[in-house]
C-alpha positions, 0 to 999 in steps of 0.5 A: 925204860922209864915210867913216868910220874907227875909233871908240876906246874911250868913243866918242872919235873917232880921229885919222883920223876927226876930221880926216876929219870936220873937213874935211868940217865946213871943205868945208860952212862955205866952202859947198862942200858943202850936206850932208854925209853921214857914213857908218859903223857900229859897231866895236869901240867904240860908238856907230858911226862916223856918230853920231861924225862927226855929232857933231863936224860939230855942235860946230862949227855944221853945222845938223842940216838939213845932216847926213844919216847913213849908219850902218849900214856896215861897208865902203868897198862898203858905204858907197858901195851905202848911199849911192847908195840916200840919195842917189837918194831925194834926187836927189843926182846926184855925192857929194864924197867925204872921205877918206885919200889912199890911200883915194880910188881904191878909194872913186872906183871903188866909188861909180862900180861902183853907179852914183854919180859921185863925186869925191874929198877927199883928206884929206893933213892925216890922220895916216894921211899923214904917217906914212912907215910908215903911209902904206906900211901903207896902200898894201899894204892899199889895194893888196891891196883893191884886188884884192879889190873887183875879185875881189868887187864888179867894181869897177875893171871895164872895161864892155863896149858 
């Protein structure tokens, strides 16, 4: 599963979107994934994130049968919810999530909350990881998002027996 990121004007992938997608494509090529599920709807510029990612994967030679798009989600929570529905229909028990390192904690927590176990595959080649100020900004954003997701969706809450 590949979490989306910004699509730029003219339908170009942002560097983050491109790196995440290529990382997932390499996992497939190396036999470490048998199905790739790009997720993400349309943002400021069309087309949607999943559409752009599917195009990159096809350019990499990934067969169409190995790509299942989720092209409506607008957030990490929506991606988890929608991907979980697709996974249940396909009898998928666990997903490998390709995203930026600091996004992994919230993402895995979201998937756990919707009942689909997930393992994070951090993309350390992401531009957001290599720029010191970008990494700090992402850390602050993710810290706030974790609090918000805990309040709004119960993500990270311990279940009681």
